[in-house]
N, C-alpha and C positions, 0 to 999 in steps of 0.2 A: 377210615376215620369218620368220613362224612356219613356213611351208612350207620355207624354206631350212634353218632349224634341224632341223626334222624330217627332212629328207632327209640332213642332215649326220650325224645320229645313226643313221638307219635303213640307209643305204647300206653302211657298214662291217658292220653286224650282218648284213645280207643276204648280203654277200660271204663272211663267216665261215660262215654256214649253208650256203651252196652249197659252199664248200670241205670242210666237214665231210661233206656228202652225197657228194661225189665221192671223197673219201678213204676213206670207210667204206661202200662199196657191196657188199662181199662178203657173202654169205648167212651168217646166224648162226642156229642153232637155238634157238628160244624154247620152253622146255618148261614146262608147267603140271602135270606129274606128279612131285612130289617123291619117290615111293617106288620108281619104276622108272627108274633113271638110264640104262641101256643101251638100252631100247626103250620110250620114254615113250608113253603112250597119247594124251595131249593135247600136241602139239607142232607147230610151224610154223617153216619156214625163211623168214626175212625179211632184207633188208639191214639192217645195224646202224643206219644213219641212220633208217630207218623205225621201228625199235624206239625210238630215242632221241626222235624227233619225236612219236611216239605217247604216250610217257611224259610228255613236257612238256605235250602238249595235254590229257592225262588230269588232270595236276596242275593246269592252269589251271581246267578245268571243275569239278573237285572242290573247289578252293579258292574258286571263285566261288559254288558252291552253299552252302558252309558260311559264307561271308561274308554272303550273302543271308539265310540262316537266322538268323545272329547278330544281324542288324539288324532283326529282326522287331518288337521292342518300340519301337525308335525310329520305324519306319514307322507303327505303330499309334498312338503318341502324336502324330505329325504329322497323321494322319487325324483324331483327336479334336480337336486344336487347330484345324484347318481347319474342321471342322463347327461348333465353338464360335464361331469368328469369323464365319462365315456367319449363324449364329443371332443373334448380337449385333448385326450389321449390319442384319438384317430387323427386329429389335426397335427399333433406333434409328430406322430409317426409318418404322416404324409409329408410334412415339411423336412424331416430328417433324410428322406430319399433325395431331395434336391439340394441339401446343404453341402458345401464343400468339405473335404477332409479336415478334421480338426484335431488339434493336439491339446491335451489337458495339461495345464500348467498350474498346479496348486488349486485355488478356488475358482480360477479364471479359465475360460475356454478360448484359445487363441487360434484364429484361422492358420492352416499350414500353407503359408506362401513361400517358403524357402528363405525368407529374410528374417533377421532378428528385429526386435522392436528398436534397438539402439544401433547406431553404426559402430563397426568394429574399431577398437582403439588404435591409434597410429603410433 
């Protein structure tokens, strides 16, 4: 079901991208020299679709990097809490080895001393 929905969304997008590439395949001069417009030092002739796809890819990469950097505190907190959970689990395991035998009674754990909490009725 998920594959069907994914293909239902991605196939029209792929068709639009292919149509965009076919319609815009004429070369366009991309100049990196803002001071010399007539004969730029840094320029390249590329199809327009290549420039558009490159810009989108660059935006995805830069956005991903900034998102990853922005989540640094959250990842650090998760690492800290994971280490604390492991430490508490180890301590609980270590303390269970020294704990006396216990008997579970409902929601409470009662030490097994052989006696009842109340004296027997007379």
